[in-house]
C-alpha positions as a Python dict, from the first residue, in 0.01 Angstrom:
ca = {
    (1, 'M'): (0, 0, 0),
    (2, 'H'): (258, -269, -84),
    (3, 'T'): (212, -521, -364),
    (4, 'S'): (461, -796, -445),
    (5, 'I'): (517, -995, -762),
    (6, 'V'): (495, -1312, -549),
    (7, 'D'): (126, -1232, -491),
    (8, 'Y'): (70, -1267, -867),
    (9, 'C'): (284, -1564, -974),
    (10, 'F'): (518, -1836, -860),
    (11, 'M'): (887, -1755, -880),
    (12, 'K'): (1022, -1990, -1145),
    (13, 'D'): (1355, -1940, -1326),
    (14, 'G'): (1310, -1853, -1691),
    (15, 'E'): (939, -1780, -1652),
    (16, 'D'): (785, -1491, -1845),
    (17, 'F'): (694, -1236, -1579),
    (18, 'S'): (523, -997, -1824),
    (19, 'P'): (164, -1111, -1746),
    (20, 'A'): (215, -1067, -1370),
    (21, 'I'): (380, -726, -1420),
    (22, 'N'): (89, -610, -1637),
    (23, 'K'): (-163, -728, -1376),
    (24, 'I'): (21, -549, -1093),
    (25, 'L'): (44, -222, -1287),
    (26, 'H'): (-324, -245, -1374),
    (27, 'D'): (-421, -310, -1011),
    (28, 'V'): (-224, -12, -874),
    (29, 'S'): (-331, 223, -1152),
    (30, 'G'): (-503, 534, -1022),
    (31, 'K'): (-407, 464, -662),
    (32, 'V'): (-167, 684, -466),
    (33, 'N'): (129, 596, -248),
    (34, 'Q'): (181, 249, -400),
    (35, 'T'): (491, 30, -368),
    (36, 'V'): (547, -265, -601),
    (37, 'T'): (819, -503, -483),
    (38, 'F'): (1022, -768, -660),
    (39, 'P'): (1223, -1001, -437),
    (40, 'K'): (1586, -1013, -541),
    (41, 'G'): (1607, -1246, -837),
    (42, 'V'): (1618, -1279, -1213),
    (43, 'Y'): (1314, -1174, -1414),
    (44, 'H'): (1264, -1251, -1783),
    (45, 'V'): (1014, -1058, -1994),
    (46, 'Y'): (901, -1175, -2336),
    (47, 'S'): (724, -974, -2603),
    (48, 'K'): (412, -1194, -2621),
    (49, 'H'): (251, -1040, -2311),
    (50, 'C'): (407, -693, -2312),
    (51, 'R'): (219, -374, -2379),
    (52, 'E'): (263, -226, -2724),
    (53, 'K'): (303, 141, -2803),
    (54, 'Y'): (447, 353, -3081),
    (55, 'L'): (746, 534, -2932),
    (56, 'F'): (1056, 718, -3039),
    (57, 'I'): (1355, 603, -2836),
    (58, 'S'): (1691, 776, -2884),
    (59, 'N'): (1921, 591, -3125),
    (60, 'H'): (1624, 384, -3247),
    (61, 'D'): (1349, 432, -3499),
    (62, 'Q'): (997, 545, -3426),
    (63, 'S'): (804, 221, -3434),
    (64, 'L'): (590, -17, -3237),
    (65, 'K'): (769, -111, -2914),
    (66, 'R'): (689, -385, -2667),
    (67, 'I'): (738, -269, -2309),
    (68, 'A'): (748, -480, -1993),
    (69, 'L'): (718, -192, -1742),
    (70, 'P'): (516, 85, -1908),
    (71, 'I'): (508, 355, -1642),
    (72, 'S'): (315, 652, -1779),
    (73, 'D'): (84, 900, -1612),
    (74, 'R'): (164, 752, -1270),
    (75, 'H'): (180, 934, -940),
    (76, 'D'): (324, 828, -605),
    (77, 'L'): (459, 494, -729),
    (78, 'T'): (767, 317, -595),
    (79, 'I'): (913, 8, -760),
    (80, 'D'): (1157, -171, -533),
    (81, 'A'): (1338, -446, -722),
    (82, 'H'): (1595, -517, -447),
    (83, 'G'): (1880, -519, -700),
    (84, 'S'): (1712, -775, -926),
    (85, 'D'): (1815, -845, -1284),
    (86, 'F'): (1559, -795, -1561),
    (87, 'F'): (1625, -954, -1899),
    (88, 'S'): (1425, -857, -2203),
    (89, 'R'): (1372, -1114, -2475),
    (90, 'E'): (1252, -1084, -2832),
    (91, 'N'): (1322, -710, -2876),
    (92, 'T'): (1136, -606, -2564),
    (93, 'A'): (1211, -285, -2373),
    (94, 'V'): (1210, -343, -1998),
    (95, 'Y'): (1103, 10, -1906),
    (96, 'A'): (948, 317, -2069),
    (97, 'G'): (785, 605, -1891),
    (98, 'K'): (660, 961, -1918),
    (99, 'K'): (444, 1204, -1721),
    (100, 'Q'): (547, 1067, -1386),
    (101, 'E'): (530, 1242, -1050),
    (102, 'D'): (684, 1115, -728),
    (103, 'Y'): (811, 799, -896),
    (104, 'T'): (1107, 606, -755),
}
């Protein structure tokens, strides 16, 4: 099944895409053979709507992190960003993941 960010929000420069990303990841959770697509563009993520989790990231401290694309315990998931640029704002990590199988 294919899901696109454009199904969740209007493409507007400078917009915070975190709420739409969270909704997409929630909707595809537990499903197999999923593809999430982002048309080529610029995506900004802000901490206000990001998921929070205590993590240890190399060369950082172990503390509460805000993550735009939290990909954990996922199976058969493809994220196709078509060479897009993702910019994190306000000390936000764009991606964090663990326990993934068949993830591209």
